C-alpha positions as a Python dict, from the first residue, in 0.01 Angstrom:
ca = {
    (1, 'M'): (0, 0, 0),
    (2, 'L'): (-318, -246, 52),
    (3, 'R'): (-92, -560, 117),
    (4, 'L'): (101, -380, 382),
    (5, 'G'): (-147, -204, 581),
    (6, 'A'): (-328, -523, 540),
    (7, 'L'): (-43, -685, 729),
    (8, 'V'): (-39, -407, 973),
    (9, 'F'): (-413, -462, 1009),
    (10, 'G'): (-388, -839, 1046),
    (11, 'I'): (-54, -823, 1345),
    (12, 'S'): (-285, -586, 1540),
    (13, 'S'): (-596, -785, 1528),
    (14, 'F'): (-426, -1119, 1638),
    (15, 'V'): (-268, -870, 1956),
    (16, 'L'): (-603, -739, 1992),
    (17, 'I'): (-751, -1057, 1995),
    (18, 'A'): (-503, -1296, 2226),
    (19, 'V'): (-379, -1029, 2439),
    (20, 'P'): (-610, -724, 2436),
    (21, 'R'): (-480, -600, 2789),
    (22, 'I'): (-143, -487, 2598),
    (23, 'F'): (-341, -223, 2417),
    (24, 'T'): (-533, -120, 2684),
    (25, 'D'): (-209, -65, 2915),
    (26, 'L'): (-62, 96, 2644),
    (27, 'L'): (-315, 360, 2514),
    (28, 'G'): (-354, 427, 2900),
    (29, 'L'): (-720, 298, 2921),
    (30, 'V'): (-842, 139, 3264),
    (31, 'S'): (-803, -217, 3232),
    (32, 'S'): (-1137, -454, 3263),
    (33, 'A'): (-1348, -739, 3097),
    (34, 'E'): (-1536, -515, 2969),
    (35, 'M'): (-1248, -329, 2789),
    (36, 'D'): (-1056, -642, 2715),
    (37, 'W'): (-1354, -757, 2489),
    (38, 'S'): (-1432, -470, 2312),
    (39, 'M'): (-1062, -434, 2207),
    (40, 'Q'): (-1113, -823, 2095),
    (41, 'L'): (-1438, -702, 1956),
    (42, 'T'): (-1207, -445, 1776),
    (43, 'G'): (-970, -712, 1652),
    (44, 'V'): (-1197, -912, 1456),
    (45, 'V'): (-1349, -651, 1276),
    (46, 'I'): (-980, -520, 1220),
    (47, 'I'): (-890, -882, 1058),
    (48, 'T'): (-1217, -877, 820),
    (49, 'L'): (-1092, -516, 710),
    (50, 'A'): (-742, -665, 652),
    (51, 'G'): (-909, -949, 429),
    (52, 'V'): (-1113, -731, 278),
    (53, 'M'): (-741, -544, 188),
    (54, 'F'): (-568, -822, 57),
    (55, 'V'): (-840, -955, -154),
    (56, 'G'): (-838, -622, -263),
    (57, 'A'): (-509, -576, -385),
    (58, 'Q'): (-471, -982, -497),
    (59, 'S'): (-777, -938, -734),
    (60, 'A'): (-941, -604, -751),
    (61, 'S'): (-990, -429, -1096),
    (62, 'D'): (-780, -121, -1121),
    (63, 'R'): (-1081, 94, -1043),
    (64, 'G'): (-1148, -122, -750),
    (65, 'V'): (-809, -52, -604),
    (66, 'L'): (-848, 321, -638),
    (67, 'W'): (-1167, 284, -407),
    (68, 'L'): (-1022, 76, -167),
    (69, 'A'): (-736, 319, -128),
    (70, 'R'): (-978, 623, -136),
    (71, 'V'): (-1193, 445, 170),
    (72, 'M'): (-814, 347, 319),
    (73, 'M'): (-704, 673, 340),
    (74, 'L'): (-993, 821, 491),
    (75, 'G'): (-1035, 513, 755),
    (76, 'A'): (-671, 608, 821),
    (77, 'F'): (-717, 968, 869),
    (78, 'G'): (-998, 896, 1068),
    (79, 'L'): (-806, 629, 1286),
    (80, 'G'): (-548, 893, 1328),
    (81, 'V'): (-792, 1135, 1486),
    (82, 'A'): (-1002, 953, 1683),
    (83, 'T'): (-671, 771, 1898),
    (84, 'L'): (-511, 1198, 1933),
    (85, 'L'): (-887, 1200, 2077),
    (86, 'I'): (-862, 921, 2318),
    (87, 'P'): (-1041, 989, 2681),
    (88, 'S'): (-740, 847, 2882),
    (89, 'G'): (-523, 1117, 2789),
    (90, 'V'): (-209, 1163, 2473),
    (91, 'N'): (126, 936, 2604),
    (92, 'W'): (377, 817, 2372),
    (93, 'F'): (183, 493, 2245),
    (94, 'V'): (-120, 739, 2159),
    (95, 'I'): (95, 934, 1949),
    (96, 'L'): (301, 634, 1743),
    (97, 'Y'): (-57, 514, 1654),
    (98, 'A'): (-164, 791, 1565),
    (99, 'L'): (132, 849, 1373),
    (100, 'I'): (123, 558, 1239),
    (101, 'G'): (-312, 600, 1109),
    (102, 'F'): (-162, 941, 967),
    (103, 'G'): (115, 761, 830),
    (104, 'F'): (-96, 539, 604),
    (105, 'C'): (-340, 772, 510),
    (106, 'A'): (-70, 1017, 360),
    (107, 'A'): (93, 694, 200),
    (108, 'Y'): (-242, 616, 32),
    (109, 'G'): (-265, 1000, -67),
    (110, 'I'): (79, 1020, -269),
    (111, 'F'): (-10, 660, -422),
    (112, 'L'): (-369, 810, -549),
    (113, 'T'): (-200, 1152, -634),
    (114, 'R'): (68, 988, -854),
    (115, 'R'): (-154, 690, -991),
    (116, 'V'): (-420, 1000, -1086),
    (117, 'S'): (-139, 1209, -1243),
    (118, 'W'): (21, 896, -1465),
    (119, 'E'): (-330, 819, -1604),
    (120, 'Q'): (-305, 1201, -1709),
    (121, 'S'): (6, 1211, -1913),
}
C-alpha cells in the first residue's frame, strides 16, 4: 500500500511541478502565477512525502511500516476533506480527487485492521 501511495504521489508531484495549471484548471481554481507557484511548491512537498513512503516500505521495520500507515491514513483522510472544502466549489475532478484520498484512507485502515487482527491470532 505504501508503494502504491508513493507511486500515486510521485506521479501527482511531477505533474504539479511540470504543469501546475492542469491541476488549477481541473480544480476550478483561478489560474495565476501565484497559484502556479503554490501548486509547484505542493508538488515538491508531495515528492518528498512519496520518497519517505517508498523508503519506509522498503526498509522500515514492521513497527515503522505500521506507524507510516497510521500517519498516511490520517493524511489521506485530511486530503479528502480539504479537497471537498475547496473554495472554488465542487466539480467532477474535486470529487474524484477527494475519493482518491478517502480510498487510500480506507485502504490503510483495512490494512491496519487486518494487521492487528493477524497479530492477535
